KEDRENNU-108581 format. One record per residue (C-alpha): x, y, z. Coordinates in steps of 0.1 Angstrom, whole numbers, plus 5000, padded with zeros to 4 digits. Example, Ala and Ser with C-alpha at 12.3 -4.5 7.8 and 13.67 -1.06 7.14 Angstrom:
((5123; 4955; 5078)) ((5137; 4989; 5071)) 
***
This chain:
((5002; 5002; 5000)) ((5008; 5038; 4996)) ((5006; 5049; 5032)) ((5007; 5086; 5040)) ((5019; 5101; 5073)) ((5012; 5136; 5089)) ((5026; 5144; 5124)) ((5008; 5172; 5145)) ((5022; 5197; 5166)) ((5017; 5227; 5189)) ((4997; 5255; 5172)) ((5020; 5281; 5187)) ((5048; 5287; 5166)) ((5075; 5292; 5193)) ((5065; 5259; 5208)) ((5062; 5241; 5175)) ((5097; 5253; 5167)) ((5111; 5239; 5198)) ((5095; 5204; 5190)) ((5099; 5202; 5153)) ((5131; 5179; 5154)) ((5116; 5157; 5178)) ((5085; 5155; 5156)) ((5105; 5147; 5127)) ((5123; 5119; 5145)) ((5088; 5103; 5156)) ((5076; 5108; 5119)) ((5107; 5091; 5106)) ((5105; 5060; 5129)) ((5068; 5053; 5121)) ((5078; 5059; 5082)) ((5105; 5032; 5086)) ((5083; 5007; 5104)) ((5053; 5011; 5080)) ((5080; 5006; 5051)) ((5096; 4979; 5064)) ((5066; 4960; 5060)) ((5063; 4964; 5027)) ((5043; 4993; 5020)) ((5056; 5026; 5004)) ((5055; 5058; 5025)) ((5048; 5093; 5016)) ((5056; 5119; 5044)) ((5042; 5151; 5049)) ((5069; 5177; 5040)) ((5061; 5198; 5070)) ((5047; 5192; 5106)) ((5014; 5205; 5107)) ((5012; 5232; 5134)) ((4988; 5261; 5116)) ((4962; 5261; 5089)) ((4986; 5267; 5061)) ((5007; 5236; 5071)) ((4975; 5214; 5074)) ((4963; 5225; 5039)) ((4998; 5216; 5025)) ((4996; 5182; 5041)) ((4963; 5173; 5029)) ((4970; 5184; 4995)) ((5006; 5162; 4995)) ((4984; 5132; 5004)) ((4959; 5138; 4979)) ((4983; 5145; 4950)) ((5001; 5114; 4959)) ((4970; 5094; 4958)) ((4978; 5076; 4991)) ((4956; 5046; 4998)) ((4955; 5054; 5037)) ((4969; 5083; 5059)) ((4984; 5080; 5095)) ((4978; 5109; 5120)) ((5009; 5108; 5141)) ((5006; 5122; 5175)) ((5041; 5125; 5196)) ((5036; 5161; 5212)) ((5008; 5182; 5223)) ((4990; 5195; 5194)) ((4958; 5216; 5186)) ((4929; 5193; 5179)) ((4915; 5213; 5152)) ((4944; 5208; 5130)) ((4937; 5172; 5127)) ((4900; 5180; 5120)) ((4911; 5204; 5090)) ((4933; 5178; 5075)) ((4908; 5152; 5078)) ((4884; 5171; 5062)) ((4904; 5177; 5031)) ((4917; 5140; 5025)) ((4906; 5115; 5002)) ((4917; 5086; 5020)) ((4909; 5066; 5052)) ((4927; 5078; 5085)) ((4942; 5062; 5115)) ((4952; 5080; 5146)) ((4986; 5065; 5161)) ((4994; 5077; 5195)) ((5032; 5072; 5204)) ((5049; 5067; 5235)) ((5065; 5099; 5247)) ((5058; 5107; 5284)) ((5077; 5140; 5285)) ((5052; 5155; 5263)) ((5014; 5153; 5259)) ((5012; 5131; 5229)) ((4983; 5109; 5241)) ((4963; 5142; 5253)) ((4968; 5154; 5217)) ((4955; 5119; 5204)) ((4924; 5116; 5225)) ((4913; 5153; 5219)) ((4919; 5148; 5182)) ((4899; 5116; 5180)) ((4871; 5133; 5198)) ((4872; 5161; 5173)) ((4871; 5137; 5146)) ((4839; 5120; 5160)) ((4824; 5154; 5167)) ((4824; 5162; 5128)) ((4812; 5124; 5120)) ((4845; 5115; 5100)) ((4854; 5078; 5104)) ((4887; 5065; 5118)) ((4909; 5042; 5134)) ((4929; 5042; 5165)) ((4962; 5027; 5175)) ((4974; 5036; 5208)) ((5010; 5025; 5223)) ((5044; 5013; 5213)) ((5041; 5001; 5177)) ((5075; 4982; 5182)) ((5057; 4960; 5203)) ((5043; 4931; 5185)) ((5007; 4932; 5198)) ((5004; 4970; 5188)) ((5023; 4965; 5155)) ((4998; 4937; 5146)) ((4969; 4962; 5151)) ((4982; 4984; 5128)) ((4991; 4958; 5101)) ((4954; 4947; 5105)) ((4942; 4982; 5101)) ((4962; 4987; 5070)) ((4951; 4953; 5056)) ((4914; 4963; 5063)) ((4921; 4994; 5045)) ((4937; 4980; 5013)) ((4923; 4996; 4984)) ((4914; 4964; 4967)) ((4894; 4951; 4998)) ((4877; 4984; 4999)) ((4866; 4984; 4964)) ((4854; 4947; 4968)) ((4832; 4961; 4998)) ((4819; 4989; 4975)) ((4809; 4966; 4950)) ((4790; 4943; 4976)) ((4771; 4972; 4987)) ((4765; 4985; 4951)) ((4754; 4950; 4940)) ((4724; 4952; 4965)) ((4707; 4979; 4945)) ((4680; 4963; 4925)) ((4676; 4933; 4943)) ((4643; 4917; 4952)) ((4639; 4902; 4989)) ((4609; 4876; 4993)) ((4593; 4880; 5029)) ((4572; 4850; 5037)) ((4551; 4860; 5064)) ((4575; 4876; 5088)) ((4597; 4870; 5118)) ((4585; 4841; 5141)) ((4585; 4837; 5178)) ((4586; 4874; 5186)) ((4622; 4881; 5174)) ((4624; 4917; 5169)) ((4661; 4915; 5155)) ((4642; 4900; 5123)) ((4619; 4929; 5119)) ((4624; 4953; 5091)) ((4611; 4984; 5074)) ((4606; 4979; 5036)) ((4606; 5016; 5029)) ((4641; 5018; 5049)) ((4654; 4989; 5027)) ((4646; 5007; 4996)) ((4659; 5039; 5007)) ((4690; 5027; 5023)) ((4699; 4995; 5002)) ((4681; 4998; 4970)) ((4661; 4967; 4979)) ((4625; 4960; 4973)) ((4607; 4939; 4997)) ((4583; 4915; 4980)) ((4558; 4904; 5009)) ((4539; 4871; 5004)) ((4522; 4847; 5027)) ((4538; 4813; 5033)) ((4507; 4797; 5022)) ((4515; 4808; 4989)) ((4542; 4782; 4989)) ((4517; 4756; 5004)) ((4494; 4761; 4977)) ((4519; 4762; 4948)) ((4537; 4728; 4962)) ((4505; 4710; 4955)) ((4507; 4715; 4919)) ((4545; 4704; 4916)) ((4547; 4674; 4891)) ((4551; 4643; 4906)) ((4580; 4632; 4885)) ((4600; 4663; 4899)) ((4592; 4653; 4936)) ((4602; 4615; 4928)) ((4636; 4629; 4912)) ((4642; 4648; 4942)) ((4637; 4620; 4969)) ((4658; 4598; 4948)) ((4687; 4621; 4947)) ((4685; 4626; 4984)) ((4684; 4589; 4989)) ((4714; 4587; 4967)) ((4734; 4618; 4977)) ((4729; 4617; 5018)) ((4751; 4595; 5038)) ((4722; 4584; 5058)) ((4686; 4586; 5060)) ((4669; 4576; 5093)) ((4634; 4565; 5083)) ((4609; 4560; 5109)) ((4573; 4573; 5121)) ((4583; 4608; 5121)) ((4602; 4606; 5088)) ((4584; 4585; 5061)) ((4588; 4593; 5024)) ((4555; 4611; 5024)) ((4572; 4637; 5049)) ((4603; 4641; 5026)) ((4581; 4643; 4995)) ((4564; 4674; 5012)) ((4597; 4690; 5021)) ((4610; 4686; 4984)) ((4577; 4696; 4969)) ((4579; 4730; 4991)) ((4614; 4735; 4979)) ((4607; 4731; 4943)) ((4577; 4756; 4948)) ((4598; 4780; 4964)) ((4626; 4777; 4938)) ((4599; 4781; 4909)) ((4585; 4810; 4928)) ((4619; 4827; 4933)) ((4626; 4826; 4895)) ((4590; 4836; 4885)) ((4589; 4866; 4906)) ((4627; 4875; 4903)) ((4632; 4869; 4943)) ((4672; 4870; 4946)) ((4669; 4863; 4983)) ((4643; 4855; 5009)) ((4632; 4846; 5042)) ((4609; 4817; 5052)) ((4592; 4819; 5085)) ((4592; 4779; 5091)) ((4582; 4778; 5125)) ((4553; 4784; 5137)) ((4527; 4785; 5112)) ((4540; 4755; 5086)) ((4553; 4733; 5114)) ((4524; 4732; 5138)) ((4498; 4716; 5119)) ((4495; 4676; 5106)) ((4500; 4683; 5072)) ((4526; 4709; 5075)) ((4564; 4709; 5065)) ((4595; 4711; 5087)) ((4617; 4736; 5065)) ((4651; 4724; 5069)) ((4654; 4704; 5037)) ((4642; 4734; 5015)) ((4662; 4759; 5035)) ((4692; 4737; 5030)) ((4689; 4732; 4995)) ((4681; 4767; 4987)) ((4714; 4778; 5006)) ((4733; 4750; 4985)) ((4753; 4747; 4954)) ((4735; 4718; 4939)) ((4703; 4701; 4934)) ((4689; 4675; 4911)) ((4675; 4698; 4885)) ((4707; 4721; 4885)) ((4740; 4703; 4888)) ((4757; 4737; 4894)) ((4736; 4765; 4911)) ((4745; 4796; 4927)) ((4730; 4798; 4966)) ((4697; 4815; 4968)) ((4704; 4829; 5003)) ((4676; 4821; 5024)) ((4672; 4829; 5063)) ((4646; 4805; 5085)) ((4622; 4822; 5109)) ((4622; 4850; 5084)) ((4647; 4868; 5100)) ((4653; 4894; 5072)) ((4683; 4912; 5086)) ((4700; 4876; 5087)) ((4690; 4874; 5052)) ((4705; 4905; 5044)) ((4737; 4898; 5062)) ((4740; 4865; 5045)) ((4738; 4882; 5012)) ((4763; 4908; 5018)) ((4786; 4879; 5029)) ((4778; 4859; 4996)) ((4786; 4889; 4976)) ((4821; 4891; 4993)) ((4828; 4854; 4994)) ((4810; 4841; 4963)) ((4801; 4810; 4986)) ((4771; 4799; 5008)) ((4767; 4819; 5040)) ((4760; 4803; 5073)) ((4729; 4808; 5093)) ((4732; 4796; 5130)) ((4719; 4799; 5165)) ((4747; 4813; 5189)) ((4736; 4782; 5209)) ((4764; 4773; 5235)) ((4800; 4779; 5247)) ((4818; 4748; 5256)) ((4843; 4763; 5282)) ((4867; 4732; 5283)) ((4873; 4734; 5247)) ((4867; 4770; 5242)) ((4844; 4766; 5216)) ((4810; 4778; 5203)) ((4783; 4756; 5190)) ((4767; 4772; 5160)) ((4734; 4753; 5157)) ((4700; 4758; 5139)) ((4674; 4734; 5125)) ((4687; 4724; 5092)) ((4697; 4758; 5079)) ((4736; 4751; 5072)) ((4741; 4746; 5035)) ((4757; 4711; 5030)) ((4784; 4727; 5013)) ((4799; 4736; 5048)) ((4805; 4701; 5054)) ((4835; 4702; 5032)) ((4836; 4738; 5020)) ((4843; 4727; 4981)) ((4825; 4721; 4950)) ((4824; 4684; 4955)) ((4787; 4680; 4959)) ((4791; 4643; 4964)) ((4814; 4647; 4992)) ((4795; 4674; 5011)) ((4761; 4654; 5010)) ((4779; 4621; 5020)) ((4783; 4639; 5054)) ((4747; 4645; 5056)) ((4722; 4625; 5078)) ((4687; 4632; 5074)) ((4669; 4627; 5110)) ((4634; 4628; 5120)) ((4627; 4665; 5131)) ((4624; 4672; 5169)) ((4590; 4666; 5179)) ((4589; 4695; 5203)) ((4599; 4721; 5178)) ((4583; 4706; 5147)) ((4554; 4685; 5155)) ((4545; 4678; 5119)) ((4576; 4654; 5111)) ((4600; 4655; 5082)) ((4637; 4655; 5081)) ((4664; 4676; 5099)) ((4694; 4681; 5080)) ((4726; 4669; 5101)) ((4764; 4675; 5097)) ((4795; 4691; 5111)) ((4811; 4721; 5093)) ((4846; 4714; 5082)) ((4875; 4730; 5098)) ((4885; 4762; 5085)) ((4916; 4784; 5098)) ((4900; 4817; 5087)) ((4861; 4827; 5091)) ((4846; 4859; 5091)) ((4814; 4861; 5115)) ((4790; 4889; 5110)) ((4755; 4902; 5119)) ((4732; 4933; 5109)) ((4710; 4946; 5137)) ((4696; 4980; 5144)) ((4694; 5005; 5173)) ((4668; 5027; 5175)) ((4660; 5021; 5137)) ((4697; 5026; 5127)) ((4716; 4998; 5113)) ((4751; 4987; 5126)) ((4771; 4952; 5116)) ((4789; 4934; 5143)) ((4818; 4916; 5128)) ((4848; 4895; 5138)) ((4871; 4870; 5127)) ((4875; 4832; 5142)) ((4877; 4795; 5126)) ((4857; 4764; 5128)) ((4873; 4735; 5141)) ((4863; 4694; 5145)) ((4876; 4674; 5174)) ((4870; 4640; 5158)) ((4837; 4624; 5150)) ((4833; 4607; 5186)) ((4839; 4639; 5202)) ((4821; 4663; 5178)) ((4789; 4638; 5187)) ((4796; 4637; 5225)) ((4794; 4677; 5220)) ((4765; 4676; 5197)) ((4746; 4654; 5220)) ((4744; 4682; 5247)) ((4724; 4707; 5225)) ((4706; 4692; 5197)) ((4722; 4661; 5178)) ((4698; 4660; 5150)) ((4707; 4695; 5136)) ((4739; 4705; 5119)) ((4768; 4721; 5140)) ((4796; 4746; 5133)) ((4823; 4745; 5163)) ((4838; 4778; 5162)) ((4865; 4797; 5180)) ((4861; 4835; 5180)) ((4887; 4860; 5179)) ((4869; 4881; 5204)) ((4865; 4882; 5240)) ((4835; 4866; 5254)) ((4826; 4893; 5277)) ((4827; 4918; 5248)) ((4804; 4894; 5228)) ((4780; 4894; 5258)) ((4780; 4932; 5257)) ((4781; 4942; 5223)) ((4765; 4916; 5204)) ((4728; 4918; 5202)) ((4712; 4888; 5180)) ((4705; 4851; 5189)) ((4715; 4844; 5149)) ((4752; 4845; 5138)) ((4764; 4844; 5101)) ((4797; 4832; 5086)) ((4818; 4828; 5057)) ((4851; 4813; 5051)) ((4880; 4839; 5047)) ((4888; 4873; 5062)) ((4865; 4901; 5049)) ((4868; 4927; 5077)) ((4880; 4953; 5054)) ((4852; 4945; 5027)) ((4827; 4946; 5053)) ((4841; 4980; 5068)) ((4839; 4996; 5033)) ((4805; 4979; 5025)) ((4791; 4994; 5057)) ((4807; 5028; 5048)) ((4788; 5028; 5015)) ((4755; 5017; 5029)) ((4755; 5042; 5058)) ((4759; 5014; 5083)) ((4778; 5016; 5116)) ((4806; 4993; 5115)) ((4814; 4977; 5150)) ((4846; 4953; 5149)) ((4847; 4928; 5178)) ((4878; 4913; 5170)) 
***
């Protein structure tokens, strides 16, 4: 990256003259540190101490077309100088507070940060000795997240939302406010049209799906799944109903141009005798293949019609190109330091190997009779374990007093071996899919900040892209890593 560095000083010339040499030393040290990690550095020609040097620094950064600018604080500086430079910059900003106890550089750091927040400009903060590994890692992470290629991908993901049609089938179930949306807000803020229909529409359409298509679907599942535990609550008639609803939903989305959707599932569809457990339809919609399309793009689908989940998943899908996980933040196993991410059948079987090998993915799947407590109508639940993955991005959109924010952090998926995995799964819901996850964020921070029972994820690190996407969409970005 091409990284600019601007150092700020006292707004009184006599004081600025006294500390200029010291400021230049700190600026050169930071420049050497950043350059030593493979970046090109553009230093401001002058230490900023008045309006003229502020204007000159901003002009130099813009003319050099830097990718990011570090605001360097090592002595006391007037906070309005940082605001004036920030106002005129065309690049993201990170404030760096150096260790220099003889002078109030930290005072300048916090005062300037407060000034930037007062005028509503986004910026990062790195406080401490960047020669220390932990602080240096923070600086490298910030620069990496603000890499222009990542930012461009984030802006593209935001732009691709415009013109989409979201299918909202009924609405959020079981009193979950976090799934509610305002269709007018979605159109105004994201450019997404919300197309509302009752889930009964799918029930009616399912009745007219040709039997040969249903038979083909059941046969495909029988041949692809590792195992089907047939029984009183999972007979062929149950699986046929699930396949019918999947095909009806797939057809309806094509007919109405629905790009992604939310299905209420519980409670309406699952409570009556001839209803349908939605696990199979949801898993197939989110997956990369079925018996009619050997290769298909995932149709992002959120269960319980959690529309903010669906939007989060759609953004993650735009960034990664892969299916996106939908799960409950179900349990934390302290001894293993792992979170059990579980939800009724919602995980795309792609997560079983995270590859394009459909045969390998579905061979990991067992279809179990659905849980009688939650799905009294019977049918299949889709069970498997997500494959290990060293780098995973977790995210979730929620609203605070009507304003959107995106919580995001990184982590990984792990496995402990089949026996141990099943021992852990048996403590939650063994008939549902599981992703055992380690989070790169403190559990207490998660408890304080995170505000949804649902969580979403894709393999890879997309924090920079998510940040840029949120900036483009007017969404507050809340990193928890």
